[in-house]
C-alpha positions in Angstrom: -17.7 2.6 -20.9 -18.1 5.3 -18.3 -18.2 4.5 -14.7 -21.8 5.8 -14.5 -22.8 3.4 -17.2 -21.0 0.6 -15.4 -22.9 1.2 -12.2 -26.2 1.9 -13.8 -29.1 2.1 -11.4 -27.0 0.5 -8.6 -25.2 3.8 -7.9 -28.4 5.8 -8.0 -29.9 3.6 -5.4 -27.2 4.7 -3.0 -29.1 7.9 -2.2 -30.7 7.3 1.1 -31.6 10.8 2.2 -34.7 12.7 1.4 -33.7 16.3 1.3 -33.5 17.8 -2.2 -32.9 21.3 -1.0 -29.6 21.6 0.9 -26.7 19.3 0.2 -24.4 18.5 3.2 -20.8 19.0 2.3 -18.3 16.2 3.1 -14.6 17.3 3.1 -12.2 14.5 2.0 -8.4 15.1 2.1 -6.2 12.8 0.1 -2.6 12.4 -1.1 -3.1 11.5 -4.8 -1.9 13.4 -7.9 -1.5 12.4 -11.5 -3.6 9.5 -12.8 -4.6 8.3 -9.3 -5.8 11.9 -8.5 -7.9 11.8 -11.7 -9.4 8.5 -10.7 -10.3 9.7 -7.2 -11.9 12.8 -8.8 -13.9 10.4 -11.0 -15.2 8.4 -8.0 -16.2 11.6 -6.2 -18.0 13.0 -9.3 -19.9 9.7 -9.7 -21.0 9.7 -6.1 -22.0 13.3 -6.2 -24.0 12.8 -9.4 -25.7 9.7 -8.1 -27.6 11.3 -5.2 -28.7 14.8 -4.1 -28.2 14.8 -0.4 -24.4 15.1 -0.1 -21.5 16.8 -1.9 -18.1 15.3 -1.4 -15.3 17.9 -1.9 -11.9 16.1 -2.5 -8.7 18.1 -1.8 -5.1 17.0 -2.4 -3.0 17.8 0.7 0.5 16.7 -0.5 2.2 13.3 -0.2 1.2 10.7 2.4 3.3 12.2 5.2 2.2 15.8 4.4 -1.5 14.7 4.3 -1.2 13.1 7.7 0.5 16.1 9.1 -2.1 18.4 7.6 -4.9 16.4 9.2 -3.3 16.5 12.6 -2.7 20.3 12.4 -6.3 20.8 11.2 -7.7 18.9 14.1 -5.7 20.9 16.6 -7.1 24.0 15.0 -10.6 22.7 15.0 -10.7 22.7 11.2 -10.4 19.0 10.5 -11.9 17.4 7.4 -14.6 14.7 7.6 -12.4 12.1 6.0 -8.6 11.9 6.0 -6.5 9.6 3.9 -3.7 8.1 6.0 -1.0 5.7 4.8 -0.7 2.4 6.5 2.4 3.4 8.6 0.3 6.1 10.2 -2.2 3.5 11.6 -0.8 3.4 15.1 -0.5 7.1 15.2 -4.2 7.5 14.4 -5.2 4.8 16.8 -3.4 6.7 19.6 -4.9 10.1 18.6 -7.5 10.1 21.4 -10.5 12.1 20.6 -9.4 12.8 17.1 -11.0 10.0 15.2 -14.5 8.3 15.1 -14.0 4.6 14.3 -15.6 3.5 11.1 -17.6 0.8 12.8 -19.2 3.5 15.0 -19.9 5.7 12.0 -21.6 2.9 10.2 -23.6 1.8 13.2 -24.8 5.3 14.1 -25.8 5.9 10.5 -27.7 2.6 10.3 -25.7 1.7 7.3 -25.6 -1.8 5.8 -22.0 -2.6 6.6 -20.2 -6.0 6.8 -16.5 -5.8 7.8 -16.2 -9.5 6.9 -16.7 -8.6 3.2 -13.1 -7.3 3.2 -10.3 -9.7 2.4 -8.5 -10.9 5.6 -5.0 -9.5 4.8 -6.5 -6.0 4.3 -9.2 -6.0 7.0 -6.7 -7.2 9.8 -4.5 -4.2 9.3 -7.3 -1.7 10.2 -9.3 -3.6 12.8 -9.0 -4.1 16.6 -8.3 -7.6 18.0 -12.1 -7.8 18.5 -12.6 -7.3 14.8 -13.9 -3.7 15.0 -12.9 -1.7 11.9 -11.2 1.5 12.8 -10.7 3.0 9.3 -12.0 2.1 5.9 -9.5 0.3 3.6 -9.3 2.3 0.4 -6.1 1.9 -1.7 -4.3 -1.3 -0.6 -1.3 -2.6 -2.6 1.5 -5.1 -2.2 4.9 -5.2 -3.8 5.6 -7.2 -6.9 8.4 -7.6 -9.5 7.9 -5.6 -12.7 9.8 -7.0 -15.7 10.9 -5.2 -18.9 10.7 -8.1 -21.2 12.3 -6.2 -24.1 15.4 -5.5 -21.9 15.8 -9.2 -21.1 15.5 -10.2 -24.7 18.0 -7.6 -25.8 20.4 -9.1 -23.3 19.9 -12.6 -24.7 17.8 -13.7 -21.8 14.5 -15.6 -22.2 11.9 -13.0 -21.1 9.9 -15.9 -19.5 12.9 -17.0 -17.3 12.0 -18.0 -13.8 12.4 -15.0 -11.4 10.6 -16.4 -8.5 13.7 -16.5 -6.2 16.3 -14.0 -5.4 18.9 -16.6 -6.3 17.5 -16.6 -9.9 17.2 -12.8 -9.9 20.9 -12.6 -9.0 21.9 -14.8 -11.9 19.8 -12.7 -14.3 21.4 -9.5 -13.0 24.8 -11.0 -13.8 23.7 -11.6 -17.4 22.2 -8.1 -17.7 25.4 -6.5 -16.4 27.5 -8.6 -18.8 25.3 -7.5 -21.7 25.9 -3.9 -20.9 22.6 -3.0 -19.3 23.1 0.1 -17.1 20.1 -0.5 -14.8 19.6 -4.2 -14.2 17.5 -3.6 -11.0 15.9 -0.6 -9.3 13.3 -0.3 -6.6 10.7 2.0 -5.0 10.0 2.2 -1.3 13.0 0.3 -0.1 12.0 -0.2 3.5 8.5 -1.3 2.7 9.6 -3.8 0.1 13.1 -5.0 1.1 12.6 -5.1 4.9 9.0 -4.9 5.9 7.6 -7.2 3.2 10.8 -9.3 3.0 10.2 -10.2 6.7 6.5 -11.0 6.2 7.2 -13.0 3.0 9.7 -15.1 4.9 7.6 -15.4 8.0 10.1 -13.7 10.3 9.3 -10.8 12.6 10.0 -7.2 11.7 9.2 -6.3 15.3 8.3 -8.1 18.6 4.8 -8.2 20.0 3.3 -9.5 16.8 4.8 -6.6 14.8 3.2 -4.2 17.3 -0.3 -5.6 17.1 -0.1 -7.0 20.6 1.0 -3.8 22.3 3.1 -0.6 22.3 6.0 -2.3 24.2 7.5 -3.6 20.9 11.1 -3.6 19.7 12.4 -3.8 16.1 13.6 -7.2 15.0 14.7 -6.2 11.5 18.3 -7.2 12.0 17.9 -10.9 11.9 19.7 -13.4 9.6 17.2 -13.3 6.7 17.1 -9.5 6.6 20.9 -9.1 6.9 21.5 -11.7 4.1 19.1 -9.8 1.8 20.4 -6.3 2.5 24.0 -7.6 2.3 23.3 -9.1 -1.1 21.6 -6.0 -2.4 24.6 -3.9 -1.1 26.9 -6.1 -3.2 24.7 -5.7 -6.2 24.8 -1.9 -5.7 28.6 -1.9 -5.5 28.7 -4.0 -8.7 26.3 -1.7 -10.6 23.5 -4.3 -10.8 21.2 -2.5 -8.4 20.7 1.2 -9.0 19.3 3.2 -6.1 17.1 6.1 -7.3 15.5 7.4 -4.1 13.5 6.7 -1.0 10.0 6.9 -2.5 9.2 6.0 -6.1 11.9 7.9 -8.0 12.9 4.6 -9.7 9.5 4.4 -11.3 10.4 7.0 -13.9 13.5 5.1 -14.9 11.6 1.8 -15.3 8.7 3.5 -17.2 11.2 5.1 -19.5 12.6 1.7 -20.4 16.0 2.2 -18.7 15.7 -0.6 -16.1 15.1 -4.3 -16.6 13.7 -5.2 -13.3 11.8 -3.1 -10.8 10.4 -3.9 -7.3 7.4 -1.7 -6.8 3.8 -1.6 -5.6 1.2 -3.5 -7.6 -0.3 0.0 -8.0 2.5 0.8 -10.3 0.2 -0.7 -13.0 -1.6 2.6 -13.8 1.5 4.5 -14.6 3.4 1.7 -16.3 0.5 0.8 -18.5 0.0 4.4 -19.6 3.7 5.3 -20.1 5.7 2.2 -21.0 6.5 1.8 -24.7 8.0 -1.7 -24.1 6.6 -5.1 -23.4 6.3 -5.7 -19.7 4.8 -8.1 -17.2 4.4 -8.5 -13.5 5.7 -11.4 -11.4 5.4 -12.3 -7.7 7.9 -10.7 -5.4 11.0 -13.0 -5.3 11.9 -14.9 -2.1 15.0 -16.6 -0.8 14.9 -20.3 -1.6 15.8 -22.3 1.5 14.1 -20.2 4.1 11.6 -22.3 5.9 8.0 -21.1 5.3 8.8 -18.9 2.4 7.0 -17.7 0.5 4.3 -16.8 3.1 2.4 -13.7 2.1 3.3 -10.1 1.5 1.7 -7.3 3.4 -0.2 -4.2 2.2 0.9 -0.7 1.6 -1.3 2.2 0.5 -3.8 4.0 2.8 -7.1 3.8 4.5 -9.8 6.5 5.2 -10.1 7.8 8.8 -13.2 9.6 9.9 -12.5 12.6 12.1 -14.3 13.6 15.2 -16.2 16.8 15.7 -18.7 16.6 12.8 -22.5 16.7 12.7 -24.7 13.7 12.5 -25.8 14.6 9.0 -22.2 14.8 7.9 -21.5 11.3 9.4 -24.5 9.9 7.5 -23.0 11.3 4.3 -19.6 9.8 5.2 -21.1 6.4 5.8 -22.9 6.5 2.5 -19.7 7.6 0.7 -17.6 4.9 2.3 -20.1 2.2 1.4 -20.1 3.6 -2.2 -16.3 3.4 -2.4 -16.2 -0.2 -1.1 -19.1 -1.4 -3.4 -18.1 -4.2 -5.7 -18.6 -2.2 -8.9 -16.5 0.8 -7.7 -13.8 -1.4 -6.2 -13.5 -3.6 -9.2 -13.0 -0.6 -11.5 -10.5 0.9 -9.1 -8.6 -2.4 -9.0 -8.6 -2.7 -12.7 -7.6 0.9 -13.4 -4.8 1.2 -10.7 -3.4 -2.2 -9.8 -4.5 -1.7 -6.2 -6.0 -4.8 -4.6 -9.7 -5.4 -4.7 -10.3 -4.8 -1.0 -13.4 -7.1 -1.0 -13.9 -10.6 -2.1 -16.9 -9.5 -4.2 -14.8 -7.0 -6.1 -12.2 -9.6 -6.9 -14.9 -12.1 -8.1 -16.5 -9.4 -10.2 -13.2 -8.6 -11.9 -12.7 -12.2 -12.7 -16.2 -12.5 -14.1 -15.6 -9.5 -16.3 -12.7 -11.3 -17.8 -10.1 -8.7 -16.8 -7.5 -11.2 -15.5 -7.8 -13.2 -18.7 -7.3 -10.1 -20.9 -4.5 -8.7 -18.7 -2.3 -11.6 -17.6 -0.4 -11.1 -14.3 -2.9 -8.5 -12.9 -4.0 -11.1 -10.4 -0.5 -11.8 -9.1 -0.8 -9.4 -6.2 -4.2 -10.8 -5.2 -2.8 -14.4 -5.2 0.3 -13.3 -3.3 -1.8 -11.8 -0.6 -4.4 -14.5 -0.2 -2.9 -17.9 -1.0 -1.7 -18.3 2.6 -3.5 -17.3 5.8 -1.5 -14.5 7.4 0.6 -15.3 10.5 1.6 -13.1 13.4 4.6 -12.2 11.3 2.7 -11.5 8.1 -0.5 -9.7 9.0 1.0 -6.3 8.9 2.8 -3.7 11.1 1.4 -1.4 13.7 4.3 0.7 15.1 4.3 4.1 16.6 6.3 6.9 15.0 6.7 4.5 12.0 7.1 7.3 9.4 10.1 8.6 11.3 11.4 5.0 11.8 11.2 4.6 8.0 13.4 7.6 7.6 16.0 6.1 9.9 15.9 2.8 7.9 16.2 4.7 4.6 19.3 6.5 6.0 20.9 3.3 7.1 20.1 1.4 3.9 21.7 4.3 1.9 24.9 3.7 3.9 24.9 0.1 2.7 24.2 0.9 -0.9 27.1 3.4 -0.9 29.4 0.9 0.7 29.9 3.0 3.9 28.3 0.4 6.2 27.9 -3.4 6.4 24.4 -4.7 6.3 24.7 -6.0 9.9 26.0 -2.7 11.2 23.3 -0.7 9.4 20.4 -2.8 10.5 21.8 -3.0 14.1 21.9 0.8 14.1 18.4 1.1 12.6 17.1 -1.1 15.4 18.8 0.9 18.1 17.7 4.2 16.8 14.2 3.0 15.9 13.7 1.5 19.4 14.4 4.8 20.9 11.4 6.3 19.0 9.2 3.3 20.0 10.0 3.9 23.7 9.1 7.6 23.4 5.8 6.7 21.6 5.0 4.1 24.3 5.7 6.6 27.1 3.4 9.1 25.5 0.5 6.6 25.1 
């Protein structure tokens, strides 16, 4: 079934304008390639074909960091796009970019669009709204980390593929068995800071930073070197030294190893679903992210990754009307449900999740609702509603460097995390001084 068939007349009814003569062009810069890039192109094509007033032109501008930098440079040159995709760690940077952005709630209000921010699920909405509940950017692709399991690899090692992997204690025991059975890649990961420090902290309801992880003000300090974080990184460092955790790189380099069937366990975004489903030739499933048994309050909830769509200042009223229509289109239940089902990203609205369930997708694809449950079972706390830190992309680079020193055996977990805090806090003070 094509997406146009799926939407039927609903998509066509999105056309609100009256001009059939000159289409207003909407520039949309994004960071997606491969299958995700194809799916974004499909969404844009569907929107463009459903009405005659606006033409969205989608342009890939590099990875997340490169796309953010391209948007900033374009704004300084007066050549900014209408819509810029920015990954979640760039949220504080965009909020502080005075005069560069037009908040989504203003865009929608000025366009007279039918828009309800409460339609978005809480753990997603809170990341991109002010303390007054005003939405600054439109959630688009929101994911959360899960545990991907190569069931065939477990079976080949004599392990029940349905074995309980809900705790890191249980994972450790399985890694021992995999290693003993000769498996050369028992565990790998993507996005090590996001999963093994940022989400680890939220999932165990301990702070990653002070001031409600930065939501309460710029005068925040990192708190990523507490007992829970040190224990986890220390354990993973031991696994790395023993050949049970194989580090492949700072982004998603380990994904290729898992999809090729080389690794048994893989901590990665729920959005790994699109690539794993299309490439894996082995039986796989998805489990909740493990937690450390014995930590009070765990498991709490994980936090989102991915990106949101920011509207840039300096455009015409007609362009903003087109932007409002396009953003409403992207967040409609039909489009969001299909995006969720195709990619593994979260359904960002409750309606999209309900539609997915009604369509039988979760019944036909067991485990695809794991990420949704993991995010929504518990109400987020001050420690688990997300992170809003200045210069966070650079801070992640520091964290990556320090973690690599642990994996190689050059630093203890405590020393590395202490150093990450000290170095990261220096960047936070510079950001605070500038804002």
